VOGUPA-512260 format. One record per residue (C-alpha): x, y, z. Coordinates in steps of 0.2 Angstrom, whole numbers, padded with zeros to 4 digits. Layout:
# residues N
    c1    c2    c3
     X     Y     Z
...
END
This chain:
# residues 794
    c1    c2    c3
  0076  0111  0076
  0093  0105  0069
  0095  0086  0069
  0109  0086  0082
  0098  0096  0095
  0084  0084  0090
  0093  0069  0094
  0101  0077  0110
  0083  0080  0116
  0079  0061  0112
  0094  0055  0123
  0088  0066  0137
  0070  0059  0136
  0078  0041  0136
  0088  0045  0151
  0073  0052  0161
  0062  0037  0155
  0075  0025  0161
  0076  0034  0178
  0057  0033  0180
  0056  0015  0175
  0069  0008  0187
  0056  0001  0200
  0047 -0009  0186
  0050 -0024  0176
  0047 -0029  0158
  0039 -0044  0150
  0044 -0046  0131
  0044 -0059  0118
  0038 -0064  0101
  0021 -0071  0096
  0020 -0084  0082
  0007 -0096  0073
  0011 -0113  0080
  0007 -0122  0064
  0018 -0112  0053
  0030 -0102  0064
  0024 -0086  0055
  0025 -0071  0067
  0008 -0063  0071
  0007 -0044  0068
 -0005 -0035  0080
 -0007 -0049  0092
 -0013 -0043  0109
 -0004 -0046  0126
 -0015 -0042  0142
 -0007 -0042  0159
 -0018 -0042  0174
 -0014 -0043  0193
 -0019 -0057  0204
 -0013 -0074  0197
 -0021 -0089  0206
 -0010 -0097  0220
 -0001 -0111  0214
  0000 -0106  0196
  0017 -0110  0189
  0027 -0096  0182
  0026 -0097  0163
  0014 -0112  0165
  0000 -0114  0152
 -0018 -0118  0154
 -0021 -0114  0172
 -0037 -0107  0177
 -0038 -0088  0179
 -0036 -0081  0196
 -0047 -0067  0204
 -0038 -0052  0195
 -0041 -0034  0198
 -0042 -0029  0180
 -0029 -0026  0166
 -0013 -0018  0173
 -0004 -0017  0156
 -0007 -0021  0138
  0003 -0021  0121
  0002 -0027  0103
  0015 -0035  0093
  0025 -0025  0080
  0028 -0029  0062
  0040 -0043  0067
  0029 -0051  0081
  0039 -0043  0095
  0030 -0035  0111
  0035 -0027  0127
  0025 -0022  0142
  0031 -0015  0159
  0023 -0017  0176
  0027 -0016  0194
  0034 -0032  0204
  0020 -0044  0208
  0010 -0059  0202
  0001 -0058  0185
 -0010 -0067  0173
 -0004 -0064  0155
 -0016 -0067  0141
 -0010 -0068  0123
 -0023 -0067  0109
 -0025 -0064  0091
 -0041 -0063  0080
 -0045 -0081  0073
 -0033 -0090  0086
 -0036 -0098  0103
 -0029 -0087  0117
 -0015 -0093  0128
 -0014 -0089  0147
  0002 -0088  0158
  0004 -0085  0176
  0020 -0077  0181
  0029 -0069  0196
  0037 -0053  0190
  0052 -0049  0200
  0064 -0046  0185
  0064 -0043  0167
  0055 -0059  0159
  0056 -0066  0142
  0039 -0074  0137
  0036 -0080  0119
  0021 -0090  0114
  0014 -0099  0099
 -0005 -0098  0096
 -0016 -0111  0088
 -0028 -0106  0074
 -0046 -0108  0082
 -0059 -0112  0069
 -0074 -0110  0081
 -0068 -0093  0088
 -0075 -0097  0105
 -0059 -0093  0115
 -0056 -0077  0105
 -0073 -0071  0109
 -0069 -0073  0128
 -0052 -0066  0130
 -0049 -0054  0116
 -0059 -0039  0122
 -0043 -0027  0121
 -0040 -0033  0103
 -0058 -0032  0097
 -0060 -0013  0102
 -0042 -0008  0096
 -0051  0002  0082
 -0058  0013  0096
 -0043  0015  0107
 -0029  0017  0095
 -0025  0035  0092
 -0021  0033  0073
 -0035  0038  0061
 -0038  0033  0043
 -0030  0016  0045
 -0037  0000  0038
 -0031 -0017  0039
 -0035 -0032  0027
 -0034 -0050  0032
 -0029 -0063  0020
 -0046 -0071  0022
 -0055 -0055  0016
 -0043 -0053  0001
 -0046 -0071 -0004
 -0065 -0070 -0003
 -0068 -0053 -0011
 -0073 -0057 -0030
 -0062 -0047 -0043
 -0060 -0048 -0061
 -0054 -0065 -0068
 -0057 -0073 -0051
 -0040 -0067 -0045
 -0036 -0063 -0027
 -0030 -0045 -0028
 -0025 -0035 -0014
 -0025 -0018 -0023
 -0043 -0021 -0030
 -0049 -0025 -0013
 -0041 -0009 -0006
 -0052  0000 -0018
 -0068 -0005 -0009
 -0062  0004  0007
 -0069  0021  0012
 -0059  0036  0005
 -0052  0025 -0009
 -0057  0026 -0027
 -0053  0015 -0042
 -0043  0024 -0055
 -0053  0015 -0069
 -0063 -0001 -0073
 -0052 -0016 -0070
 -0037 -0005 -0065
 -0025 -0008 -0050
 -0023  0011 -0048
 -0032  0020 -0035
 -0035  0037 -0027
 -0035  0041 -0009
 -0043  0056 -0001
 -0041  0067 -0017
 -0023  0062 -0021
 -0017  0055 -0038
 -0012  0036 -0040
  0006  0043 -0040
  0004  0050 -0023
  0002  0032 -0015
  0018  0024 -0007
  0017  0005 -0010
  0029 -0005  0000
  0033 -0024 -0001
  0044 -0029  0014
  0050 -0010  0015
  0054 -0009 -0004
  0045  0004 -0015
  0035 -0004 -0029
  0034  0010 -0042
  0022  0002 -0054
  0010 -0010 -0046
  0002 -0016 -0062
  0002 -0031 -0073
 -0006 -0031 -0090
 -0009 -0012 -0090
 -0018 -0013 -0073
 -0029 -0029 -0076
 -0019 -0037 -0062
 -0009 -0030 -0048
  0009 -0034 -0045
  0006 -0043 -0029
  0002 -0062 -0029
 -0010 -0063 -0014
 -0003 -0081 -0010
  0013 -0072 -0004
  0006 -0059  0007
  0004 -0060  0026
 -0002 -0043  0031
 -0008 -0027  0023
 -0010 -0010  0032
 -0017  0005  0023
 -0014  0023  0030
 -0024  0036  0022
 -0012  0051  0023
 -0010  0051  0042
  0003  0038  0045
  0016  0037  0059
  0032  0047  0057
  0042  0032  0052
  0033  0032  0035
  0036  0046  0022
  0038  0050  0004
  0020  0052 -0003
  0006  0064  0000
 -0009  0053  0000
 -0007  0036  0007
  0005  0021  0012
  0001  0003  0008
  0012 -0008  0019
  0012 -0026  0012
  0022 -0039  0021
  0027 -0056  0013
  0025 -0073  0021
  0040 -0079  0031
  0037 -0097  0027
  0032 -0112  0037
  0046 -0117  0050
  0037 -0133  0055
  0033 -0143  0040
  0035 -0143  0021
  0019 -0139  0010
  0015 -0135 -0008
  0000 -0125 -0013
 -0007 -0115 -0028
 -0021 -0113 -0040
 -0025 -0116 -0059
 -0037 -0103 -0067
 -0043 -0098 -0084
 -0030 -0084 -0085
 -0015 -0089 -0074
 -0008 -0102 -0063
  0001 -0100 -0046
  0013 -0112 -0036
  0019 -0109 -0018
  0032 -0120 -0009
  0037 -0117  0009
  0046 -0126  0023
  0059 -0126  0037
  0077 -0124  0034
  0079 -0130  0052
  0064 -0133  0062
  0059 -0118  0074
  0075 -0109  0068
  0072 -0104  0050
  0061 -0106  0035
  0059 -0102  0016
  0045 -0097  0005
  0044 -0096 -0014
  0029 -0091 -0024
  0027 -0090 -0043
  0013 -0085 -0055
  0012 -0084 -0073
 -0002 -0080 -0086
 -0003 -0091 -0102
 -0013 -0082 -0115
  0003 -0082 -0126
  0003 -0101 -0126
 -0014 -0101 -0134
 -0009 -0087 -0147
  0004 -0099 -0153
 -0009 -0112 -0158
 -0017 -0099 -0171
 -0014 -0101 -0189
 -0013 -0082 -0191
  0005 -0077 -0191
  0001 -0060 -0183
 -0005 -0069 -0168
  0006 -0084 -0166
  0021 -0073 -0166
  0014 -0061 -0153
  0016 -0061 -0134
  0004 -0057 -0120
  0009 -0063 -0103
  0017 -0058 -0086
  0025 -0068 -0072
  0031 -0064 -0055
  0042 -0073 -0042
  0042 -0070 -0023
  0055 -0077 -0012
  0059 -0076  0006
  0071 -0084  0019
  0073 -0081  0037
  0084 -0088  0051
  0085 -0086  0069
  0103 -0083  0075
  0099 -0083  0093
  0086 -0077  0106
  0090 -0059  0101
  0094 -0059  0083
  0084 -0064  0067
  0089 -0062  0049
  0077 -0060  0034
  0080 -0059  0016
  0066 -0057  0003
  0065 -0052 -0015
  0053 -0050 -0029
  0054 -0050 -0048
  0040 -0048 -0060
  0039 -0043 -0079
  0026 -0040 -0092
  0029 -0044 -0111
  0017 -0037 -0123
  0022 -0039 -0142
  0014 -0039 -0159
  0022 -0051 -0172
  0040 -0045 -0169
  0034 -0028 -0175
  0032 -0020 -0158
  0036 -0026 -0140
  0034 -0018 -0123
  0043 -0026 -0108
  0042 -0018 -0091
  0044 -0024 -0073
  0049 -0022 -0055
  0063 -0030 -0045
  0065 -0028 -0026
  0076 -0035 -0012
  0076 -0032  0006
  0089 -0039  0019
  0083 -0036  0037
  0091 -0039  0054
  0081 -0039  0069
  0090 -0037  0086
  0083 -0036  0104
  0095 -0026  0114
  0085 -0029  0130
  0067 -0032  0135
  0063 -0014  0131
  0074 -0009  0115
  0070 -0017  0098
  0080 -0013  0083
  0077 -0017  0064
  0091 -0013  0052
  0087 -0014  0033
  0096 -0014  0016
  0083 -0011  0003
  0084 -0011 -0016
  0071 -0007 -0029
  0070 -0005 -0048
  0057 -0002 -0061
  0061 -0001 -0079
  0053 -0003 -0096
  0060 -0007 -0114
  0050 -0003 -0130
  0056 -0011 -0146
  0048 -0004 -0162
  0052 -0012 -0179
  0037 -0005 -0188
  0041  0003 -0205
  0059 -0002 -0203
  0061  0010 -0189
  0072 -0002 -0178
  0070  0009 -0162
  0073  0004 -0144
  0067  0016 -0130
  0071  0012 -0112
  0070  0020 -0095
  0072  0016 -0077
  0071  0022 -0059
  0082  0013 -0046
  0084  0015 -0027
  0096  0009 -0014
  0092  0012  0004
  0099  0010  0022
  0087  0011  0036
  0088  0010  0055
  0073  0009  0066
  0072  0008  0085
  0058  0005  0096
  0060  0009  0115
  0046  0003  0126
  0048  0015  0141
  0033  0008  0151
  0016  0003  0147
  0010  0021  0144
  0026  0027  0134
  0034  0021  0118
  0048  0030  0108
  0051  0026  0090
  0067  0033  0082
  0074  0030  0065
  0085  0036  0051
  0086  0032  0032
  0097  0036  0017
  0091  0033 -0001
  0100  0035 -0017
  0089  0038 -0032
  0095  0035 -0050
  0083  0039 -0064
  0086  0037 -0083
  0072  0047 -0091
  0074  0040 -0108
  0087  0032 -0120
  0082  0030 -0138
  0093  0019 -0149
  0089  0020 -0167
  0096  0009 -0180
  0104  0014 -0197
  0087  0011 -0206
  0077  0021 -0194
  0070  0038 -0198
  0074  0044 -0180
  0090  0050 -0172
  0097  0042 -0156
  0093  0052 -0140
  0101  0049 -0123
  0093  0060 -0110
  0105  0063 -0095
  0102  0053 -0080
  0096  0061 -0064
  0103  0057 -0047
  0097  0063 -0029
  0100  0058 -0011
  0086  0058  0001
  0089  0057  0020
  0076  0055  0033
  0076  0056  0052
  0061  0054  0063
  0056  0053  0081
  0038  0049  0088
  0031  0046  0105
  0016  0035  0109
  0009  0041  0126
 -0006  0037  0136
 -0007  0050  0150
 -0024  0042  0156
 -0034  0027  0153
 -0045  0037  0141
 -0032  0048  0132
 -0020  0040  0119
 -0008  0051  0109
  0004  0048  0095
  0015  0062  0090
  0031  0065  0081
  0041  0073  0068
  0050  0067  0052
  0063  0078  0044
  0067  0075  0026
  0082  0081  0016
  0082  0080 -0003
  0098  0084 -0012
  0098  0085 -0031
  0115  0079 -0037
  0126  0081 -0052
  0133  0078 -0065
  0123  0088 -0078
  0116  0104 -0085
  0102  0111 -0075
  0090  0124 -0083
  0079  0137 -0075
  0063  0141 -0084
  0051  0156 -0083
  0032  0155 -0081
  0031  0153 -0100
  0042  0138 -0100
  0057  0147 -0108
  0075  0143 -0102
  0082  0159 -0094
  0097  0152 -0086
  0108  0136 -0085
  0122  0129 -0074
  0134  0114 -0076
  0138  0103 -0061
  0151  0090 -0059
  0147  0072 -0053
  0141  0071 -0035
  0140  0090 -0032
  0124  0096 -0024
  0113  0107 -0036
  0100  0111 -0023
  0094  0104 -0006
  0077  0104  0001
  0074  0102  0020
  0057  0100  0026
  0049  0095  0043
  0034  0084  0043
  0025  0085  0060
  0012  0072  0064
 -0001  0071  0078
 -0015  0060  0082
 -0026  0057  0098
 -0041  0047  0104
 -0052  0051  0118
 -0060  0035  0124
 -0078  0039  0129
 -0082  0021  0135
 -0077  0003  0131
 -0085  0005  0114
 -0084  0023  0108
 -0071  0036  0105
 -0067  0053  0097
 -0051  0055  0087
 -0042  0070  0079
 -0026  0070  0069
 -0015  0082  0059
 -0001  0076  0047
  0011  0085  0035
  0018  0074  0021
  0032  0079  0008
  0034  0071 -0009
  0050  0073 -0019
  0048  0061 -0033
  0034  0065 -0046
  0026  0055 -0059
  0022  0064 -0075
  0007  0056 -0084
 -0007  0062 -0095
 -0018  0048 -0089
 -0028  0046 -0072
 -0020  0028 -0069
 -0002  0023 -0071
  0005  0018 -0088
  0021  0008 -0090
  0029  0022 -0099
  0025  0036 -0087
  0040  0046 -0082
  0046  0049 -0064
  0056  0065 -0061
  0064  0071 -0044
  0062  0088 -0037
  0074  0101 -0045
  0078  0119 -0046
  0061  0121 -0055
  0050  0107 -0047
  0048  0110 -0029
  0043  0096 -0017
  0024  0093 -0016
  0017  0097  0002
  0001  0091  0009
 -0007  0096  0026
 -0022  0085  0031
 -0033  0087  0047
 -0047  0075  0051
 -0059  0071  0065
 -0069  0056  0068
 -0081  0047  0079
 -0079  0028  0081
 -0091  0016  0089
 -0093 -0003  0091
 -0109 -0012  0093
 -0116 -0029  0099
 -0101 -0034  0110
 -0088 -0027  0096
 -0095 -0038  0082
 -0099 -0022  0072
 -0087 -0007  0069
 -0094  0009  0064
 -0085  0026  0061
 -0088  0043  0053
 -0072  0053  0048
 -0071  0070  0041
 -0055  0077  0033
 -0048  0092  0025
 -0032  0093  0015
 -0022  0107  0007
 -0009  0104 -0006
  0006  0115 -0012
  0017  0114 -0027
  0004  0103 -0037
  0009  0099 -0055
 -0001  0099 -0071
  0003  0101 -0089
  0002  0113 -0103
 -0010  0109 -0117
 -0002  0097 -0129
  0012  0094 -0117
  0026  0082 -0124
  0032  0072 -0109
  0041  0057 -0117
  0059  0058 -0123
  0059  0077 -0120
  0075  0084 -0113
  0067  0100 -0107
  0051  0091 -0100
  0051  0103 -0085
  0046  0117 -0098
  0030  0108 -0101
  0024  0109 -0082
  0013  0121 -0073
  0012  0123 -0054
 -0001  0128 -0042
 -0011  0122 -0026
 -0025  0110 -0022
 -0038  0106 -0009
 -0048  0090 -0005
 -0061  0087  0008
 -0074  0074  0012
 -0084  0063  0024
 -0082  0044  0026
 -0095  0033  0033
 -0090  0015  0037
 -0099  0000  0045
 -0091 -0017  0046
 -0097 -0034  0053
 -0082 -0044  0059
 -0090 -0060  0066
 -0103 -0073  0062
 -0108 -0082  0047
 -0111 -0066  0037
 -0097 -0053  0037
 -0092 -0039  0027
 -0093 -0020  0026
 -0102 -0005  0019
 -0093  0012  0015
 -0099  0028  0008
 -0088  0043  0004
 -0093  0061 -0001
 -0079  0071 -0007
 -0072  0084 -0018
 -0055  0088 -0025
 -0050  0104 -0034
 -0034  0112 -0041
 -0029  0130 -0045
 -0015  0130 -0057
 -0007  0146 -0064
 -0011  0146 -0083
 -0026  0134 -0082
 -0044  0139 -0083
 -0040  0158 -0080
 -0031  0153 -0064
 -0048  0148 -0056
 -0052  0133 -0046
 -0057  0117 -0056
 -0061  0099 -0053
 -0046  0088 -0053
 -0046  0072 -0064
 -0047  0061 -0048
 -0062  0071 -0042
 -0076  0058 -0038
 -0090  0066 -0027
 -0100  0050 -0022
 -0092  0033 -0019
 -0102  0018 -0012
 -0095  0000 -0009
 -0104 -0015 -0001
 -0095 -0031  0003
 -0103 -0047  0009
 -0095 -0064  0014
 -0107 -0078  0019
 -0101 -0094  0027
 -0115 -0105  0021
 -0107 -0121  0028
 -0090 -0128  0032
 -0088 -0132  0014
 -0097 -0117  0005
 -0093 -0098  0005
 -0103 -0085 -0005
 -0096 -0068 -0007
 -0101 -0052 -0017
 -0097 -0034 -0019
 -0107 -0019 -0026
 -0098 -0003 -0032
 -0106  0014 -0037
 -0097  0030 -0040
 -0099  0046 -0049
 -0090  0049 -0065
 -0073  0056 -0065
 -0071  0074 -0072
 -0065  0075 -0090
 -0061  0087 -0103
 -0073  0086 -0118
 -0071  0097 -0134
 -0081  0113 -0134
 -0080  0116 -0153
 -0072  0111 -0169
 -0065  0120 -0185
 -0059  0114 -0202
 -0042  0118 -0209
 -0038  0112 -0227
 -0053  0100 -0226
 -0047  0092 -0210
 -0058  0093 -0194
 -0049  0099 -0178
 -0057  0099 -0161
 -0053  0113 -0149
 -0055  0114 -0130
 -0058  0128 -0117
 -0061  0124 -0099
 -0051  0109 -0092
 -0061  0095 -0083
 -0077  0104 -0085
 -0087  0088 -0090
 -0089  0071 -0082
 -0090  0053 -0087
 -0106  0044 -0084
 -0108  0036 -0066
 -0101  0019 -0064
 -0109  0004 -0055
 -0105 -0015 -0055
 -0110 -0031 -0045
 -0098 -0045 -0043
 -0102 -0063 -0037
 -0091 -0078 -0031
 -0093 -0095 -0023
 -0080 -0106 -0016
 -0083 -0124 -0012
 -0070 -0135 -0003
 -0070 -0151 -0013
 -0059 -0161 -0001
 -0050 -0158  0015
 -0039 -0168  0026
 -0026 -0165  0040
 -0013 -0164  0026
 -0022 -0158  0010
 -0035 -0147  0004
 -0044 -0144 -0013
 -0056 -0131 -0017
 -0065 -0123 -0032
 -0069 -0104 -0034
 -0082 -0098 -0047
 -0084 -0080 -0049
 -0093 -0067 -0061
 -0087 -0050 -0063
 -0100 -0037 -0068
 -0114 -0049 -0065
 -0128 -0039 -0073
 -0118 -0035 -0088
 -0117 -0016 -0086
 -0109 -0007 -0100
 -0098  0005 -0090
 -0089  0019 -0100
 -0070  0016 -0101
 -0068  0031 -0113
 -0078  0042 -0124
 -0071  0048 -0140
 -0077  0062 -0151
 -0077  0059 -0170
 -0085  0064 -0186
 -0101  0054 -0190
 -0096  0043 -0205
 -0114  0045 -0212
 -0115  0064 -0210
 -0098  0073 -0209
 -0107  0089 -0203
 -0111  0080 -0187
 -0100  0075 -0172
 -0103  0060 -0162
 -0098  0054 -0145
 -0093  0035 -0145
 -0093  0026 -0129
 -0080  0012 -0127
 -0083 -0002 -0114
 -0068 -0012 -0107
 -0077 -0026 -0098
 -0095 -0032 -0097
 -0099 -0049 -0089
 -0083 -0059 -0086
 -0085 -0077 -0078
 -0070 -0087 -0071
 -0066 -0103 -0062
 -0051 -0107 -0052
 -0045 -0123 -0044
 -0035 -0121 -0028
 -0025 -0134 -0019
 -0013 -0137 -0004
 -0004 -0152  0002
END
């Protein structure tokens, strides 16, 4: 459907909805944490008829009246805003959030009402158990599938390498998610590659989420407020990747009091400062982190070490200010960089920068708006001075976006989400500057420009108390822009045509609809059946010869040769809660087909290649599997167990005689067990266990000798497998001191506690003792790694 007709239909729907809703009134507001002023994402608002006589409108703490059941309910959005609609009358409004005491209001609804609240963190959880039944079974009632939320407490307690809190490594323990390698921040979701995950930090795209080649993730967990993972079946307001969306929201900052917190570990240190700009009106938050291995290198007497560098840093900052009851401004940014160098002979620098300016506006009690200006950039720089080469190689990808999102709360059973966005992509594939003494020639690959425009509309509808539906469509337009010379290649990779385009002219435009549909049928208060379908389009493609991301991997846009990647995923699941919603259980089955998948010719040259598209091969893929999940949410012992059985295969023209073969990210079996035990108010123990099948890999099938030198040759791609992987991590946190104004704690952890020598790589080489024999040498990246961290807050 053309966009003008689509939005015309939208206006008609809005008019009809407004006409139907004239006899009802809305209650709306913003929910915050009373101690910090942070908005609470996903807080529950329940509206029940029958307020007690004498209860003051808007009053707190009154005793519940004899209600007749919940008349309406809602959850707060990503900015803490909610809206519910109900007929005129007396109501009891209960506002709750997991880990907080609930707040109760009695109101007389005879017009639109503004009702905001601040909830108090509840350490004993007693109030939450009583009043949060709607919240506790949200996993059953919500229509979306393949959604996982992580709390900051879960991220903080799950042990990972070097004792660091790490959101991406915690995500790898969820069902349907697989680590891309030992210690790596990269991950695969439902058969997709690591490049098919959209990672957002306050709406800005983070193109490389790794520090120190994946040992750490880009995200300092101290700066994170909320994390939501969508496994390929996200709402229509997300798009751009085939496999998943990881939506990370930064802390807003405490608007009640100033505080300082942080931690000192064996590898790095962290420092956070936050406080009010004006109490209740605005706040700021600044968080910094840096490793210091390079400081110890300088103490060495070895000149090859004391002139080397090995560190990363990152800086998160955010300010927000309330302009009035209906307007709020947010400005957030991130900058991080890695520096890896060897004695002034070789140096690699790479990093991300993001910036987001957001304006929240409440038009009325039913219409909420978010307008965003977003900037994102990833770049790397290589300096190579070995053998007097004096070579500098650089590359970057840069985005600038304008977005507008509207949420219209028609009534309790209907919500419309509408939005548009425009993003300008600029990519510099490679610039090689060679000095006069270098044996190389300078090379300047032409920059690539594109304009990506998106529009979406989605409708959340509950036609009955048992049926909940979320459906919509996203339309993506991707225009490849000049200037430049654009080649057309045949199936052999030979250029058969070329065309020259001037600046800003459109070379080719791809327009693709992305329909989304999900529904849940609630069988009873604790169980439901869900079904969903989603189509996702990806127009930016990562070219890499490794399973996980590398700093020098190359991003390229769709072109006249590279078509947009397309994935269609369908899934069905059964969800059931047990023991008064203390346990969540689910079984999800999915099947995904993929079009225009990319693989590479044997011996493909991807770096500094002006004709890199000639190295590519295209085909299709399929991924399917079943995910089992059990989670205990309450009590001294919490945690989860997940098991995923899956397959991922490709069929690429020119590979393995055009037959289906296992993709590099194919991992049939994946088990994760996470346990967090609150021994006492001071001591917390935690552990995780991981087992998964080895990834598919290509081993040599033979060898030959030419001029006395041995060469290996390969036949079928990905016909072998790495050995299975398993690991146990342990951690203990003890609160040393705790007062009303300060806290100090120690975290002790052991990564790979039973010292398992997992294979990171297997290299084939000649046996030095017998040149006639070939030996396979296994390399292990990590064995047992202990760590200790001191955390503080005042």
